[in-house]
C-alpha positions as CSV (number, residue, x, y, z in Angstrom):
1,M,-18.5,174.1,105.8
2,V,-17.0,171.4,108.0
3,Y,-19.3,168.8,109.7
4,T,-18.5,166.5,112.5
5,L,-19.4,162.9,111.7
6,P,-22.6,162.8,113.8
7,V,-23.9,166.1,112.4
8,L,-23.0,165.1,108.9
9,A,-24.6,161.7,109.2
10,N,-27.9,163.3,110.4
11,R,-27.7,165.9,107.6
12,L,-27.3,163.3,104.9
13,L,-30.0,161.0,106.3
14,R,-32.4,163.9,106.1
15,K,-31.6,164.6,102.4
16,R,-34.0,162.5,100.3
17,Q,-33.8,164.5,97.0
18,L,-31.5,162.3,95.0
19,K,-29.4,163.3,92.0
20,Y,-28.7,161.0,89.2
21,I,-25.0,161.8,89.1
22,L,-23.0,161.7,92.3
23,L,-19.9,163.8,92.8
24,T,-17.8,161.8,95.2
25,L,-15.4,164.2,97.0
26,L,-13.8,163.4,100.4
27,N,-11.5,165.6,102.2
28,I,-10.1,164.1,105.4
29,G,-8.3,166.5,107.8
30,V,-6.3,164.7,110.5
31,V,-5.7,166.8,113.6
32,I,-2.3,166.2,115.2
33,L,-1.8,167.3,118.8
34,P,1.4,167.8,120.8
35,A,3.4,164.6,121.8
36,E,4.8,163.5,125.0
37,T,8.2,165.0,125.3
38,T,11.0,162.5,124.6
39,G,13.7,164.7,122.9
40,Q,12.5,163.9,119.4
41,P,9.1,163.9,117.6
42,Y,7.1,160.7,117.4
43,L,5.6,159.5,114.2
44,L,2.2,158.1,114.3
45,K,2.5,154.6,112.9
46,A,0.0,153.3,110.4
47,N,-1.1,150.5,112.7
48,A,-2.2,152.9,115.4
49,P,-5.9,153.3,115.8
50,V,-7.1,155.9,113.3
51,P,-10.8,156.6,113.5
52,L,-11.6,156.9,109.9
53,T,-15.2,155.7,110.1
54,P,-17.3,156.0,107.0
55,I,-21.1,156.5,107.0
56,H,-23.1,153.4,106.3
57,G,-26.4,152.7,104.6
58,T,-27.1,156.3,103.4
59,Q,-28.8,157.5,100.3
60,F,-27.7,161.0,99.5
61,E,-27.1,163.6,96.8
62,E,-23.4,163.8,97.1
63,L,-20.5,162.7,99.4
64,P,-19.4,165.4,101.8
65,T,-16.9,167.9,100.7
66,S,-15.1,167.9,104.1
67,V,-15.0,165.6,107.0
68,T,-12.8,166.4,110.1
69,M,-11.4,163.5,112.1
70,T,-8.8,163.2,115.0
71,A,-6.0,160.6,115.3
72,S,-4.6,159.5,118.7
73,T,-3.0,156.5,120.5
74,A,-3.1,155.3,124.1
75,R,0.3,157.1,124.7
76,G,-1.1,160.4,123.6
77,T,-1.1,162.5,120.5
78,Y,1.8,163.5,118.3
79,V,3.5,166.6,116.9
80,T,4.1,165.8,113.3
81,A,3.0,163.3,110.7
82,T,2.8,163.0,107.0
83,F,-0.1,160.8,105.9
84,N,-1.0,159.1,102.6
85,Y,-4.4,157.7,102.0
86,R,-5.5,155.0,99.7
87,F,-9.1,155.1,98.4
88,E,-11.2,152.5,96.7
89,V,-14.6,152.8,95.1
90,Y,-16.7,149.7,94.2
91,D,-19.9,148.8,92.4
92,A,-21.4,146.5,95.0
93,T,-24.6,145.7,93.2
94,N,-23.5,142.1,92.5
95,G,-20.4,141.4,94.4
96,L,-17.6,143.9,94.5
97,D,-16.4,145.4,91.3
98,L,-13.5,147.8,91.8
99,L,-14.1,151.0,89.9
100,A,-11.4,153.3,91.1
101,S,-8.3,153.2,93.3
102,S,-6.0,156.0,94.2
103,L,-3.1,156.7,96.5
104,V,-3.1,160.3,97.5
105,S,-0.1,162.0,99.2
106,S,-1.4,164.4,101.8
107,G,1.8,166.3,102.5
108,N,0.2,168.4,105.2
109,A,-2.1,165.7,106.6
110,T,-5.0,166.8,104.3
111,T,-5.9,164.9,101.3
112,A,-8.7,164.6,98.7
113,F,-10.0,162.0,96.4
114,S,-12.5,162.5,93.6
115,Y,-14.6,160.0,91.8
116,S,-17.4,161.2,89.5
117,G,-18.7,158.0,88.1
118,P,-20.5,157.6,85.8
119,F,-23.1,156.2,88.2
120,D,-26.1,154.1,87.0
121,F,-29.6,154.1,88.3
122,S,-30.6,151.6,91.0
123,R,-27.1,150.4,91.8
124,I,-25.2,150.2,95.1
125,Y,-21.7,151.7,95.5
126,Q,-19.2,151.4,98.3
127,W,-15.9,153.1,99.2
128,R,-13.2,152.6,101.8
129,V,-10.1,154.3,102.9
130,Q,-6.7,153.2,104.3
131,A,-4.1,155.3,106.0
132,E,-0.4,154.9,105.1
133,L,2.4,156.3,107.2
134,D,6.1,155.8,107.6
135,G,6.1,153.2,104.8
136,A,3.4,151.0,106.3
137,N,-0.3,150.6,105.7
138,G,-2.8,150.7,108.4
139,P,-6.1,148.7,108.3
140,W,-8.8,149.5,105.8
141,T,-11.9,151.1,107.2
142,D,-15.2,149.3,106.8
143,L,-16.9,149.7,103.4
144,S,-19.3,152.6,103.4
145,T,-22.4,152.2,101.2
146,F,-24.2,154.7,99.1
147,E,-27.1,154.0,96.7
148,T,-28.2,155.8,93.6
149,P,-31.9,156.3,93.1
150,A,-34.1,154.2,91.0
151,K,-34.6,155.7,87.6
152,P,-37.7,157.8,87.8
153,T,-40.8,156.7,86.0
154,P,-40.6,158.4,82.6
155,P,-43.3,160.9,81.7
156,T,-45.9,160.1,79.1
157,A,-44.2,159.2,75.9
158,N,-43.4,162.2,73.9
159,P,-42.7,161.1,70.4
160,L,-40.6,163.5,68.4
161,S,-40.6,164.5,64.7
162,F,-39.3,167.5,62.8
163,T,-40.5,169.4,59.7
164,D,-38.5,171.7,57.5
165,I,-40.7,174.8,57.2
166,S,-38.1,177.2,55.9
167,V,-39.8,178.0,52.6
168,A,-43.3,177.8,54.0
169,A,-42.4,180.2,56.8
170,G,-40.9,182.7,54.3
171,L,-37.4,182.3,55.5
172,S,-35.8,181.8,52.2
173,G,-36.0,180.1,48.7
174,P,-34.9,176.8,47.4
175,P,-31.8,175.2,48.9
176,S,-29.7,175.9,45.8
177,I,-29.8,179.6,46.4
178,P,-26.7,180.7,48.3
179,L,-27.4,183.5,50.7
180,G,-24.3,183.3,52.9
181,G,-25.9,182.8,56.3
182,H,-23.6,182.5,59.3
183,G,-25.2,183.7,62.6
184,A,-28.7,183.1,63.8
185,A,-30.1,185.1,66.7
186,F,-33.7,184.9,68.2
187,A,-35.4,187.5,70.3
188,D,-38.8,189.1,70.6
189,A,-37.4,192.4,69.2
190,T,-40.9,193.7,68.2
191,D,-42.4,193.0,71.7
192,D,-45.4,191.2,70.4
193,G,-44.9,187.9,72.3
194,R,-43.3,186.1,69.3
195,P,-39.6,185.5,68.8
196,D,-38.1,187.2,65.7
197,L,-35.0,186.0,63.9
198,Y,-31.9,187.9,62.7
199,I,-29.6,186.1,60.2
200,T,-26.1,187.5,59.5
201,N,-24.6,187.1,56.0
202,H,-21.1,186.9,54.8
203,F,-20.9,185.5,51.3
204,N,-20.8,187.1,47.9
205,D,-20.5,190.5,49.6
206,P,-22.2,192.9,49.9
207,V,-25.2,190.9,51.2
208,A,-27.6,192.5,53.6
209,D,-28.3,190.9,56.9
210,L,-31.8,189.6,57.2
211,F,-34.4,190.4,59.9
212,F,-37.4,188.0,59.9
213,V,-40.3,189.4,61.9
214,N,-42.6,186.7,63.3
215,Q,-46.1,187.1,62.0
216,G,-47.6,184.2,63.9
217,S,-48.8,180.9,62.6
218,S,-45.2,179.9,61.8
219,S,-44.9,182.8,59.3
220,F,-42.1,185.4,59.0
221,L,-41.7,188.6,57.0
222,E,-38.2,189.8,56.1
223,S,-38.1,193.4,57.3
224,G,-34.4,194.3,57.7
225,I,-34.6,197.5,55.6
226,S,-37.9,198.8,57.0
227,R,-36.8,198.1,60.6
228,G,-33.3,199.7,60.1
229,I,-31.0,196.7,60.6
230,A,-30.2,195.5,57.1
231,D,-26.5,195.8,57.7
232,F,-24.4,195.9,54.5
233,D,-21.0,196.6,56.0
234,A,-18.6,194.1,54.4
235,G,-20.5,191.1,55.7
236,S,-21.2,189.9,59.2
237,H,-20.6,186.8,61.3
238,G,-21.9,187.2,64.8
239,A,-24.7,189.3,66.2
240,A,-26.4,189.4,69.6
241,F,-29.6,190.9,70.9
242,G,-29.3,192.5,74.4
243,D,-31.0,195.2,76.4
244,L,-28.1,197.6,76.5
245,D,-30.0,200.5,78.0
246,N,-32.2,198.5,80.5
247,D,-35.4,199.9,79.0
248,G,-37.1,196.5,78.6
249,D,-36.5,195.8,74.9
250,F,-33.8,194.1,72.9
251,D,-31.2,196.2,71.1
252,L,-28.8,194.7,68.6
253,V,-25.0,194.5,68.4
254,N,-23.8,193.4,64.9
255,G,-20.3,192.1,64.5
256,T,-18.8,193.1,61.1
257,T,-16.2,190.8,59.5
258,G,-14.5,193.6,57.6
259,T,-11.6,193.4,55.2
260,G,-8.4,195.3,54.7
261,S,-6.2,197.1,57.2
262,N,-8.8,199.7,58.4
263,G,-11.5,197.3,59.5
264,V,-15.1,198.2,59.5
265,A,-17.1,199.3,62.5
266,N,-19.3,196.9,64.5
267,N,-22.7,198.4,65.0
268,I,-25.0,199.0,67.9
269,Y,-28.7,199.5,67.0
270,R,-31.1,201.0,69.6
271,N,-34.5,199.5,69.6
272,D,-37.5,201.7,69.9
273,S,-40.8,199.8,69.5
274,G,-39.3,197.5,67.0
275,I,-37.6,200.2,64.9
276,F,-33.8,200.3,65.1
277,T,-31.4,203.3,65.0
278,D,-27.7,203.1,64.5
279,V,-26.2,204.6,67.7
280,T,-22.7,203.1,67.4
281,P,-20.3,205.2,69.6
282,A,-17.1,206.6,68.2
283,V,-15.0,204.2,70.2
284,M,-16.4,201.3,68.1
285,R,-15.8,203.0,64.8
286,D,-12.1,203.5,65.0
287,R,-10.9,199.9,64.9
288,D,-8.7,197.4,63.2
289,G,-10.4,194.1,63.6
290,S,-12.5,191.5,62.0
291,T,-15.2,190.3,64.3
292,R,-16.4,186.7,64.4
293,G,-18.3,186.1,67.6
294,I,-19.9,188.7,69.8
295,V,-21.7,188.6,73.2
296,T,-23.5,191.1,75.4
297,F,-23.0,190.2,79.1
298,D,-22.6,191.8,82.5
299,M,-18.9,191.4,83.2
300,D,-18.8,193.5,86.4
301,R,-22.2,192.6,87.9
302,D,-23.3,196.3,87.8
303,G,-26.6,195.5,86.1
304,D,-25.9,196.6,82.6
305,L,-24.6,194.7,79.6
306,D,-21.0,195.0,78.4
307,I,-19.8,193.8,75.0
308,F,-17.1,191.4,74.0
309,A,-16.0,190.9,70.3
310,V,-13.8,188.0,69.2
311,N,-11.7,189.3,66.4
312,G,-9.6,187.3,64.0
313,W,-10.0,184.1,62.1
314,L,-7.3,181.6,63.0
315,G,-7.0,182.3,66.7
316,S,-3.4,181.7,67.8
317,G,-2.3,182.2,64.2
318,D,-3.7,185.7,63.8
319,P,-1.3,188.6,63.9
320,A,-0.7,190.1,67.4
321,S,-2.0,193.4,66.2
322,E,-5.5,192.0,65.8
323,R,-6.9,192.0,69.3
324,N,-10.2,191.1,70.8
325,E,-12.4,194.0,71.9
326,L,-13.9,194.4,75.4
327,F,-16.2,197.4,76.0
328,R,-17.6,198.5,79.4
329,N,-21.1,199.9,79.3
330,D,-21.1,203.5,80.7
331,G,-24.8,204.0,80.1
332,N,-26.7,205.8,77.4
333,F,-25.0,203.7,74.7
334,Q,-21.6,205.0,75.6
335,F,-18.8,202.5,76.1
336,T,-15.2,202.5,77.2
337,E,-12.8,200.1,75.5
338,I,-10.7,198.0,77.9
339,T,-7.3,197.7,76.2
340,S,-5.4,195.7,78.8
341,G,-5.8,192.3,80.4
342,A,-6.3,188.8,79.2
343,A,-9.6,189.4,77.4
344,H,-7.9,191.9,75.2
345,T,-4.7,190.0,74.5
346,A,-6.0,186.4,74.4
347,P,-6.0,184.6,71.0
348,A,-9.5,183.8,69.7
349,G,-10.8,183.3,66.3
350,Q,-14.2,181.8,66.2
351,G,-17.4,181.7,68.3
352,V,-17.7,182.8,71.9
353,T,-20.1,182.1,74.7
354,D,-20.8,183.9,78.0
355,T,-21.3,181.4,80.8
356,D,-20.6,180.9,84.5
357,Y,-18.8,177.7,83.9
358,D,-17.1,177.6,87.3
359,G,-20.2,178.4,89.3
360,D,-18.8,181.4,91.2
361,G,-21.6,183.7,90.3
362,D,-20.0,185.8,87.6
363,I,-19.9,185.4,83.9
364,D,-16.8,184.0,82.2
365,L,-16.0,183.8,78.5
366,I,-15.0,180.8,76.4
367,A,-14.1,181.0,72.7
368,G,-13.1,178.7,69.9
369,N,-9.6,178.8,68.4
370,R,-9.0,177.2,64.9
371,D,-5.3,176.4,65.5
372,G,-4.9,176.2,69.2
373,D,-6.5,175.5,72.6
374,M,-9.9,177.0,73.3
375,V,-9.7,180.3,75.0
376,I,-11.0,180.2,78.6
377,L,-11.3,183.6,80.3
378,R,-12.2,183.3,84.0
379,N,-13.8,186.4,85.5
380,D,-12.9,187.4,89.0
381,G,-16.3,189.1,89.5
382,T,-15.1,192.6,88.7
383,G,-14.6,192.3,84.9
384,N,-10.9,191.3,85.3
385,F,-10.1,188.1,83.4
386,S,-7.4,185.5,83.6
387,L,-6.5,183.0,80.9
388,V,-7.1,179.4,82.0
389,D,-5.2,176.5,80.5
390,P,-7.9,173.9,79.4
391,D,-5.8,171.0,80.6
392,T,-5.9,172.3,84.2
393,I,-9.7,171.9,84.2
394,G,-9.9,168.6,82.4
395,I,-10.6,169.8,78.8
396,I,-8.4,167.6,76.5
397,H,-10.0,168.5,73.1
398,R,-9.6,171.6,71.0
399,A,-12.6,173.7,70.0
400,Y,-12.3,174.5,66.3
401,S,-15.4,176.7,66.2
402,G,-16.8,177.0,69.7
403,I,-18.3,175.6,72.8
404,T,-21.7,175.6,74.5
405,T,-22.8,174.9,78.0
406,G,-25.9,173.5,79.7
407,D,-26.8,171.5,82.8
408,I,-27.3,168.1,81.3
409,D,-27.9,166.3,84.6
410,N,-29.7,169.1,86.5
411,D,-27.2,169.1,89.3
412,G,-26.8,172.9,89.3
413,D,-23.5,173.2,87.4
414,L,-22.9,173.7,83.7
415,D,-21.7,170.9,81.5
416,M,-20.0,171.5,78.1
417,V,-20.0,170.5,74.4
418,V,-16.8,171.3,72.5
419,V,-17.0,171.2,68.7
420,G,-13.7,170.5,66.9
421,L,-12.2,168.5,64.1
422,D,-11.1,164.8,64.1
423,A,-7.9,163.5,62.5
424,A,-9.5,163.4,59.1
425,G,-10.7,167.0,59.4
426,D,-14.3,166.1,59.9
427,T,-16.5,167.9,62.5
428,I,-16.8,166.1,65.9
429,G,-18.5,167.0,69.1
430,H,-17.1,166.2,72.6
431,L,-19.3,166.1,75.7
432,Y,-17.9,167.0,79.2
433,R,-19.5,166.7,82.6
434,N,-18.8,169.4,85.2
435,I,-17.6,167.6,88.3
436,G,-17.4,170.7,90.5
437,A,-15.9,174.2,90.7
438,G,-15.4,174.4,86.9
439,T,-13.5,171.2,86.4
440,F,-14.6,168.6,83.8
441,S,-14.6,165.0,83.0
442,F,-14.9,163.8,79.4
443,L,-18.0,161.7,78.7
444,R,-18.2,160.9,75.0
445,S,-17.8,162.1,71.4
446,F,-20.3,162.5,68.7
447,N,-18.8,161.5,65.4
448,G,-19.9,162.4,61.9
449,I,-21.9,165.5,62.9
450,D,-22.4,168.5,60.6
451,G,-22.1,172.2,61.2
452,Y,-20.0,174.5,63.3
453,M,-21.9,174.3,66.6
454,G,-24.2,172.3,68.8
455,G,-26.9,173.5,71.1
456,F,-28.9,172.3,74.1
457,A,-32.7,172.4,74.4
458,D,-35.4,170.2,76.0
459,L,-36.8,168.9,72.8
460,D,-39.0,166.1,74.2
461,H,-40.4,167.9,77.3
462,D,-39.0,165.6,80.0
463,G,-37.0,168.2,81.9
464,D,-33.5,167.5,80.7
465,L,-31.5,169.0,77.9
466,D,-31.2,167.3,74.6
467,L,-28.6,168.1,72.0
468,A,-28.7,169.1,68.3
469,F,-25.9,170.1,66.0
470,A,-26.3,172.7,63.2
471,G,-27.2,170.9,60.0
472,D,-27.0,167.4,61.4
473,D,-29.6,164.8,60.2
474,R,-30.7,163.8,63.7
475,V,-30.9,165.0,67.3
476,Y,-29.5,163.3,70.4
477,I,-31.9,162.6,73.2
478,N,-30.9,162.9,76.9
479,E,-32.0,159.6,78.6
480,G,-31.3,161.0,82.0
481,A,-28.2,162.0,83.9
482,G,-26.5,163.1,80.7
483,S,-26.7,159.8,78.8
484,F,-27.4,160.6,75.2
485,E,-28.9,158.4,72.5
486,S,-29.4,158.9,68.8
487,G,-32.9,160.4,68.3
488,P,-35.3,161.3,65.5
489,S,-34.1,162.4,62.1
490,V,-34.1,166.1,61.0
491,P,-35.0,167.0,57.4
492,V,-31.9,168.8,56.3
493,N,-31.4,167.2,52.8
494,G,-29.7,169.8,50.6
495,I,-28.2,171.8,53.4
496,N,-24.7,173.0,52.5
497,D,-22.1,174.4,55.0
498,P,-24.3,174.9,58.1
499,R,-22.9,177.3,60.7
500,A,-24.9,178.5,63.7
501,I,-27.9,176.9,65.5
502,A,-30.4,178.7,67.6
503,F,-33.6,177.6,69.5
504,A,-36.9,179.3,70.0
505,D,-40.6,178.4,70.3
506,I,-41.5,180.2,67.0
507,D,-45.1,179.2,67.0
508,N,-45.8,179.5,70.8
509,D,-47.0,175.9,71.1
510,G,-44.6,175.2,74.0
511,D,-41.9,173.3,72.2
512,M,-38.5,174.3,71.0
513,D,-38.0,174.8,67.3
514,F,-34.6,175.8,65.8
515,A,-33.0,177.8,63.0
516,V,-29.7,177.1,61.2
517,G,-27.5,179.8,59.6
518,V,-26.2,178.2,56.3
519,K,-23.4,179.6,54.2
520,R,-23.8,177.9,50.8
521,S,-27.5,177.1,50.6
522,R,-30.6,178.7,52.0
523,N,-31.0,179.1,55.7
524,W,-33.0,176.5,57.6
525,L,-36.0,176.6,60.0
526,V,-37.0,173.4,61.6
527,Q,-40.3,172.9,63.4
528,N,-40.6,170.6,66.4
529,N,-43.7,168.4,66.5
530,V,-43.3,166.8,69.9
531,N,-46.5,165.2,71.1
532,G,-47.0,165.2,74.9
533,G,-45.5,166.5,78.1
534,S,-46.1,169.7,80.0
535,W,-43.8,172.8,79.7
536,L,-43.2,176.2,81.1
537,K,-41.6,179.4,79.6
538,I,-40.1,182.0,81.9
539,K,-39.4,185.6,80.8
540,L,-36.9,187.4,83.0
541,L,-36.7,191.1,84.0
542,S,-33.6,192.0,86.0
543,P,-33.6,194.3,89.1
544,Q,-32.3,197.0,86.8
545,G,-35.1,196.5,84.3
546,Q,-33.1,194.5,81.7
547,I,-35.2,192.1,79.6
548,G,-33.6,188.7,79.4
549,A,-31.5,189.3,82.6
550,F,-28.4,187.7,81.1
551,G,-26.4,185.9,83.7
552,A,-29.4,184.8,85.8
553,R,-29.7,181.2,87.0
554,V,-33.1,179.5,87.1
555,T,-34.1,176.4,89.1
556,I,-37.5,174.7,88.6
557,S,-38.7,172.3,91.2
558,D,-41.8,170.1,91.6
559,A,-44.3,172.0,93.8
560,S,-46.3,168.8,94.4
561,N,-43.3,166.9,95.9
562,A,-42.6,167.5,99.6
563,T,-38.8,167.4,98.9
564,G,-39.1,169.9,96.1
565,Q,-37.4,167.7,93.6
566,T,-35.4,169.7,91.1
567,I,-36.8,169.3,87.5
568,A,-34.4,171.6,85.6
569,S,-31.6,174.1,86.0
570,R,-31.0,176.8,83.4
571,E,-28.8,179.8,82.6
572,S,-29.8,182.9,80.7
573,R,-27.1,184.1,78.4
574,S,-26.3,185.9,75.2
575,N,-24.7,183.4,72.9
576,N,-24.6,179.6,72.7
577,G,-21.1,179.2,71.3
578,Y,-20.8,179.8,67.6
579,L,-22.8,182.8,66.3
580,G,-26.1,181.5,67.7
581,Q,-28.5,183.1,70.2
582,D,-31.4,181.2,71.6
583,D,-34.6,183.1,72.4
584,P,-33.9,184.8,75.8
585,V,-36.9,183.0,77.3
586,I,-36.2,180.1,79.7
587,H,-37.9,177.0,78.4
588,V,-38.4,173.9,80.5
589,G,-40.2,170.6,79.7
590,L,-42.0,169.3,82.8
591,G,-42.9,165.8,81.8
592,N,-46.1,164.9,83.8
593,V,-45.6,167.6,86.4
594,T,-48.3,170.3,86.4
595,T,-47.3,172.7,89.2
596,V,-43.8,174.0,89.9
597,N,-41.8,176.5,92.0
598,V,-39.4,178.8,90.2
599,S,-36.3,180.3,91.8
600,V,-34.3,182.9,89.9
601,T,-30.9,184.3,91.0
602,F,-30.0,187.4,89.0
603,S,-26.4,188.3,88.2
604,D,-26.3,190.9,91.1
605,G,-27.3,188.2,93.6
606,T,-30.9,189.2,93.9
607,T,-33.3,186.2,94.3
608,R,-36.9,185.9,93.4
609,I,-39.1,182.9,94.1
610,V,-42.5,182.1,92.5
611,T,-44.4,179.2,94.0
612,N,-47.2,177.0,92.6
613,V,-46.9,178.0,89.0
614,S,-49.1,176.0,86.6
615,S,-47.7,174.4,83.6
616,N,-48.2,175.2,79.9
617,Q,-47.9,179.0,80.1
618,T,-45.4,181.8,80.0
619,V,-44.7,183.6,83.2
620,T,-42.6,186.7,83.8
621,V,-40.4,186.9,86.9
622,D,-39.7,190.5,87.7
623,G,-36.6,191.2,89.7
624,S,-37.2,194.9,89.8
625,T,-39.8,194.7,92.5
626,G,-38.6,196.0,95.9
627,G,-38.0,193.9,99.0
628,N,-38.8,190.3,98.8
629,A,-42.0,190.8,96.7
630,V,-42.4,188.6,93.7
631,V,-44.4,189.7,90.7
632,Y,-45.2,187.4,87.8
633,V,-47.5,188.0,84.9
634,T,-49.2,185.1,83.3
635,Q,-49.4,184.9,79.5
636,H,-51.2,182.0,78.0
637,D,-49.6,181.3,74.6
638,S,-51.8,181.0,71.5
639,E,-51.4,181.7,67.8
């Protein structure tokens, strides 16, 4: 949308909801009209009056994406002109400190300059622009001022601590016992209000995968054989729960590593009241692949979940014959394999996540690659994918094992953590901020971490996403606007070769606990002991009846605030990057807020809004209701 300056100024002055991170993006279109006839075109000189008038004294969420202006002189207006613009951005809190300067060649009299900060709380920033034409510079515009908000008053202190409850919960034995864990997937597969845990194993084959049924009171019972999903097929890496038949319960897709030239089938298990039946279609049994990561996602926005399997090990170094597998859901557990296109031919060797990284409303795929650039597959909305060069969107680091996304600054777009290797071969995490339309700016690295993957969760109940890495001895706390500080320690003494990490509220006390799949020692279960802060959990049911509603976007705002200040922004999805699946229940810490509004946009575009929801409970937002009706069922959590 294009605004004239008066309209835009009024619009911005009305916007009082302030975001912590400002995306500064200015497009200036100069309208050139016909010149007075003289036999040759006139060029507009840079010293001619050019009304580039910035907006002063405004506090706002973001600079405008487009401002239209006209250029003219006393003699009239002119036929052609090629403009350059010079932009400057200052920190004006104490004097003028130049932060960024850029000369942009417009070519066609349209130009853009982007500056994404980082911006600090309670500081004043200014910018100005200068036109350049025909080798000369015109005058600078006046400095335009914008202010960042004061840092909000923090909620009641929420001290964090963590306890290793693996053995006490019945998850496994002493650390010295190698079980070969890789993937960790949470979901309430038994439909009793408690998240269960599926652990894949690939070490000292054959080792059965493990299904831990949540018994309440932080206790689990291994029930893989009795429940029908103790998969023994040559070992497993990734697995994902997903409601493949839209009947309101979580089915399971198990990715089999396989060995030899014939491969081994990946498996689909249908869930019927917590008992699973192998319903793998023939198209998935005749295969030559070795699956690492796997996701269930709606690639074509038709309301059912399709399947993508990342096959191989090295990525770019794998043989060309070993292709990824993409299956379209045809209903009734029948699938059609898509054997053409970028998703099929792209190299990928490690974990994969399903996420709308570019914010266009459809689900893209991003996978790790051991010996090359991460694999970014952009969806056009119909299930057709194109391979994106990471450099073109600002990603400069390789993802050895995988990536994960989350909105660290609650501005409505998804930021990213990339897990790779440093020069010494040690694991390192790289944090990127999304600066709009799926382009990214590097923020910082996390050195000396452990494990193959990191994950986002609001661990301290203040509304923003914190960060933990699988097997690391501490978590990283989001201090606001995506600034992370080293947080409390995690009891992982004795952990050996951690792989996946997955989050869930295992004891229904409102905070996020987590599990770690570990290859060369027992698997790990860590209990969160946060003290303080309100919270809300949101179960989703899609318009088609799919539990979890993968691909949905959820926004939580303060119902007591007249401006409806956004507290949190979340995405529901299948996999968090490397073989981990968080419980498909949206969890949000609310700080001191006690009443919120919840807005859900499902993958097919359907929107449901629930107002005045009280904190410290679980609500279900049901997208299957007709019209604009909203139905939510309140479940007060207790053990």
